[in-house]
C-alpha positions in Angstrom: -0.2 0.1 0.2 1.2 3.5 -0.8 0.1 6.5 1.4 -1.1 9.3 -0.7 -2.4 12.8 0.4 -5.4 14.9 -1.1 -5.6 18.4 -0.6 -8.5 20.5 -2.6 -8.1 24.4 -2.5 -12.2 24.8 -2.8 -12.0 28.1 -4.2 -9.6 27.6 -7.2 -10.5 28.5 -10.2 -13.7 30.7 -9.3 -12.5 33.8 -11.0 -12.3 32.2 -14.3 -15.6 32.4 -15.5 -16.5 35.7 -14.0 -13.8 37.6 -15.8 -11.5 37.6 -12.4 -7.7 36.7 -12.5 -7.8 34.7 -9.3 -9.3 34.2 -6.2 -6.6 35.7 -3.7 -7.9 37.6 -0.8 -10.9 39.5 -1.3 -11.3 38.6 -4.9 -12.7 35.3 -3.6 -15.8 37.3 -1.9 -16.1 39.3 -5.0 -16.2 36.0 -7.1 -18.9 34.7 -5.1 -20.9 37.7 -5.4 -20.5 37.7 -9.4 -22.1 34.3 -9.1 -19.1 32.3 -9.5 -19.3 28.5 -9.0 -16.6 26.2 -7.6 -14.4 24.7 -10.1 -12.2 22.6 -8.2 -14.6 19.9 -6.5 -15.5 18.7 -10.0 -11.8 18.2 -11.1 -10.6 16.7 -8.0 -13.8 14.2 -8.0 -12.6 13.5 -12.0 -9.1 13.0 -10.7 -10.1 10.4 -8.2 -12.6 8.7 -10.4 -10.1 7.6 -12.9 -7.4 6.3 -10.4 -6.7 2.8 -11.7 -4.5 1.9 -8.5 -7.3 2.6 -6.0 -6.9 -0.9 -4.3 -3.1 0.2 -3.7 -3.5 3.2 -1.8 -3.6 4.4 1.9 -5.6 7.7 1.4 -5.3 10.4 3.8 -7.6 13.7 3.1 -8.1 17.0 4.3 -11.7 17.7 6.1 -14.8 18.6 4.3 -14.4 20.4 1.0 -10.9 20.1 1.0 -10.8 16.5 0.6 -13.3 14.1 2.3 -16.4 15.2 0.5 -14.7 14.4 -2.7 -13.5 10.9 -1.5 -16.9 9.9 -0.3 -18.8 11.4 -3.4 -16.6 8.4 -5.6 -16.8 6.0 -3.0 -13.1 5.8 -1.9 -11.7 4.8 1.4 -10.3 7.6 3.6 -8.6 8.8 6.8 -9.3 12.4 7.8 -6.1 14.6 8.6 -6.0 18.2 10.2 -8.7 20.8 10.5 -9.9 23.6 9.0 -10.6 27.3 9.7 -13.9 28.9 9.1 -12.9 30.3 5.7 -10.8 29.0 2.9 -7.2 30.0 4.0 -3.7 29.1 2.7 -2.7 28.3 6.1 -4.9 25.3 5.9 -3.3 23.6 3.0 0.3 24.5 4.8 -0.6 23.2 8.1 -2.4 19.8 6.3 0.3 19.1 4.1 2.9 19.3 7.0 0.2 16.9 9.1 0.1 14.2 6.3 3.8 14.2 6.0 3.8 13.6 9.7 1.1 10.7 8.9 3.5 8.9 6.4 2.4 10.4 3.2 4.7 9.3 0.0 2.9 11.8 -2.0 0.2 14.7 -1.9 -2.2 15.4 -4.6 -3.6 19.0 -4.5 -5.9 20.6 -6.9 -5.6 24.5 -7.5 -3.2 26.6 -9.3 -0.4 28.7 -8.9 -0.9 29.8 -5.6 -1.8 26.5 -4.1 1.4 25.1 -5.8 3.4 28.1 -4.1 1.6 26.9 -0.7 2.7 23.4 -1.2 6.4 24.1 -2.0 6.6 26.2 1.6 4.9 23.2 3.3 6.5 20.6 2.0 9.7 21.6 -0.1 11.1 18.9 -2.0 10.8 15.9 0.8 8.0 14.1 -1.1 6.6 14.6 -4.6 3.4 15.7 -5.4 0.5 15.9 -8.3 -1.1 18.7 -9.3 -4.6 19.2 -10.9 -5.0 22.2 -12.8 -7.7 23.8 -10.8 -7.0 27.6 -10.8 -7.3 30.4 -13.2 -3.5 30.8 -13.0 -2.0 27.8 -14.1 1.4 28.5 -15.3 3.9 26.2 -13.3 5.2 23.1 -15.0 4.3 20.9 -11.9 0.7 20.7 -13.4 -0.5 18.0 -15.1 -2.8 18.5 -18.6 -5.9 17.9 -16.7 -7.6 15.5 -13.9 -7.3 12.5 -16.0 -3.5 13.1 -17.0 -3.2 13.4 -13.3 -4.4 10.2 -12.3 -2.1 8.6 -14.8 0.5 10.2 -12.9 -0.5 8.6 -9.6 -0.8 5.3 -11.1 2.9 5.7 -12.7 4.1 6.7 -9.1 2.7 3.4 -7.8 4.6 1.5 -10.2 7.7 3.0 -9.2 7.8 5.9 -11.9 11.1 8.2 -11.1 10.7 11.8 -9.8 12.1 14.9 -11.0 12.0 18.6 -9.7 9.7 20.9 -11.6 9.4 24.8 -11.2 6.9 26.7 -9.2 6.1 30.3 -10.7 5.1 33.3 -8.5 2.6 35.2 -10.1 1.9 38.3 -9.2 -1.9 38.8 -9.1 -2.1 42.5 -8.6 -0.2 42.9 -11.9 -2.1 39.8 -13.5 -5.3 41.8 -12.7 -3.7 44.9 -14.5 -2.8 43.0 -17.7 0.9 41.8 -16.5 1.9 38.2 -16.5 4.8 38.9 -14.0 6.1 35.8 -13.5 9.2 34.7 -11.3 11.0 31.7 -10.0 9.5 30.9 -6.5 10.7 27.2 -6.1 10.6 23.6 -7.1 8.5 20.6 -6.2 9.2 16.8 -7.0 6.8 15.3 -9.6 6.3 11.9 -11.1 8.4 12.1 -14.3 6.2 11.1 -17.1 6.5 14.0 -19.5 3.7 13.3 -21.9 1.2 14.0 -18.8 2.9 17.5 -17.4 2.5 20.7 -19.2 5.3 23.0 -20.0 6.0 26.0 -18.1 5.2 29.3 -18.8 7.3 31.0 -21.6 7.1 35.1 -21.9 6.4 36.3 -25.3 8.7 38.8 -26.8 7.4 41.9 -28.2 10.2 43.7 -30.8 12.0 42.4 -33.4 10.9 40.0 -36.1 8.3 38.4 -33.4 6.3 41.8 -33.7 6.6 41.5 -37.6 4.9 38.3 -37.5 2.3 39.1 -35.2 1.4 42.1 -37.4 1.2 39.8 -40.3 -0.9 37.3 -38.3 -3.4 40.0 -37.5 -3.7 41.3 -41.1 -4.6 37.7 -41.9 -7.3 37.7 -39.3 -8.6 40.9 -40.5 -8.7 40.1 -43.9 -10.6 37.3 -43.4 -13.6 38.9 -40.9 -17.1 38.5 -41.7 -19.4 41.4 -41.7 -21.5 41.8 -38.8 -20.1 38.8 -37.2 -19.1 38.9 -33.4 -15.3 38.4 -33.0 -14.4 37.3 -29.6 -10.6 37.9 -29.0 -9.0 36.0 -26.3 -5.8 37.1 -24.1 -2.5 37.1 -25.2 -0.1 39.5 -27.3 -0.4 37.5 -30.5 -4.4 38.2 -30.4 -4.0 41.6 -29.1 -2.0 42.6 -32.4 -5.2 42.2 -34.0 -6.5 44.9 -32.0 -3.6 47.2 -32.7 -4.1 46.6 -36.5 -7.5 48.1 -35.7 -6.7 50.9 -33.5 -8.8 49.4 -30.6 -7.4 48.9 -27.2 -7.3 45.1 -26.0 -7.0 43.8 -22.5 -4.3 41.7 -22.7 -5.2 38.8 -20.3 -8.9 39.4 -21.1 -11.4 38.7 -23.6 -12.5 41.7 -26.0 -15.5 41.8 -28.7 -15.3 43.5 -32.1 -18.0 43.6 -35.0 -17.0 45.4 -38.3 -13.8 46.6 -36.5 -15.4 48.3 -33.7 -14.7 47.5 -29.8 -18.3 46.2 -28.3 -17.0 44.7 -25.2 -14.1 44.6 -23.2 -12.7 42.1 -20.6 -15.8 40.1 -20.6 -16.9 37.3 -18.6 -19.1 34.2 -19.3 -22.3 36.0 -18.4 -21.5 39.0 -20.8 -20.0 36.9 -23.6 -23.7 35.0 -23.6 -25.2 38.1 -23.7 -23.5 39.4 -27.0 -24.1 35.7 -28.2 -27.6 36.6 -28.0 -27.5 39.4 -30.1 -25.2 38.3 -33.2 -26.2 35.5 -35.6 -22.7 34.4 -36.0 -19.8 34.5 -33.6 -16.2 33.7 -34.1 -13.6 32.9 -31.3 -9.8 33.7 -32.0 -7.2 32.1 -29.7 -3.7 31.4 -29.2 -1.7 28.8 -27.5 -0.8 30.6 -24.0 2.5 30.5 -21.9 4.3 27.9 -24.1 2.3 25.0 -23.0 0.0 24.4 -25.9 -3.4 25.3 -24.3 -5.7 27.0 -26.6 -8.6 26.7 -23.9 -8.4 26.2 -20.5 -5.5 28.3 -19.3 -5.9 32.0 -19.0 -9.1 32.0 -20.9 -11.7 30.6 -18.6 -14.1 32.9 -19.7 -14.4 31.0 -22.8 -16.7 28.0 -20.6 -18.2 25.1 -21.8 -21.5 27.0 -22.5 -19.7 29.3 -24.3 -17.7 27.0 -26.6 -20.8 24.9 -27.3 -22.8 28.1 -28.3 -19.8 29.1 -31.0 -19.0 26.0 -32.4 -15.8 24.0 -33.0 -16.2 25.6 -36.6 -16.1 29.2 -35.9 -12.9 28.8 -33.7 -9.7 30.2 -35.4 -6.2 29.7 -33.7 -3.6 31.7 -34.4 0.1 31.5 -33.0 3.9 32.4 -34.0 5.3 29.7 -36.4 8.7 29.4 -34.3 6.9 28.9 -31.2 4.6 26.1 -32.6 7.8 24.4 -34.0 8.3 23.5 -29.9 4.6 22.2 -29.3 4.2 18.4 -30.2 0.2 19.3 -30.4 -2.2 21.6 -28.9 -4.6 20.9 -25.7 -7.7 21.7 -24.4 -8.9 21.4 -20.9 -12.2 23.1 -20.3 -13.5 21.0 -17.4 -15.8 19.2 -19.6 -14.5 15.8 -20.9 -17.1 15.2 -23.5 -16.3 18.8 -24.9 -12.6 18.1 -24.9 -13.2 15.1 -27.2 -15.1 17.3 -29.8 -12.5 19.8 -29.9 -10.0 16.8 -30.6 -8.3 16.4 -33.9 -6.6 18.6 -36.2 -7.3 22.4 -37.3 -5.3 25.0 -39.2 -3.2 27.7 -37.0 -2.9 30.8 -39.0 1.0 31.6 -38.8 0.9 34.3 -41.4 -0.6 35.9 -44.7 -1.7 33.2 -46.6 0.2 30.6 -44.3 -1.3 28.1 -42.0 0.2 25.1 -40.1 -2.0 22.1 -39.5 -1.8 20.9 -35.8 -3.5 18.4 -33.7 -5.5 19.2 -30.9 -5.9 16.4 -28.0 
């Protein structure tokens, strides 16, 4: 039997659909007031449901919504470790992780984002490995699995004696992030099972000068030339997409979703609700996205305003992917992690990525 811990950050990711850039501090209360719903519980339960090695586990879980509720929901036996404060708190994660170490945990699984990864680095450092289920708004560190099912595969590999390796934890300044700046710095390392095909790549910052800027202008021109009159264009985050707005002399939020029709801005820094309202007003809509952060994700990282409900309304045929050819060469494939496995499957396959005027690159999504 292998002793495994489970800690779920119950508020991770709640800011995504409502257009917030995280749930640190007072942002949690704001997300609740805006009607945000929990993300991490479903992610944790998907992970637990796909573990193949459950008969080989002694499962230690945090109390209630930080662990026990989810293990109970999928019918797993478990032991509860630690106590919770009245409100979700970073100190709960750190305290419970420490108690799991004392109880003999050989690995801790956690569901959250970069903030939770930092808390785990503080709590356990490199003493035991972790598996990170991506659930937050900010998921740039290279410790994260591609999705909950990949996290389950990592646990199975660990139980079968996979090697472990150090992966980087990034410190993302949330105040700067909300202001449209990805200020990422090295925070530390965590050990993870060494199964590269199941782990996302780390954050890669975009350049904005020289040939890179020229490439982005060419891509922007290509998209603008294809725009259909009276259609709604939803522009996702990223400097490559922002180049489209710059060519149209429109101000765009770097890390938000903005909407244009006939070259005019009709919505800025949109959340799921405001996107759905626009979809009710326009007969045709197109989503324009670029792989974010160097890890190949076109949905599910940094653009969670594009929820399953939004993506189903728009349709796969109305998704335009753009990207820098040199950066695409570093990616074996593109990825989606919408939180809806059935939708992820429908978005898989091959897609043409616009890399310049009259140039595209066929890439696999999956």
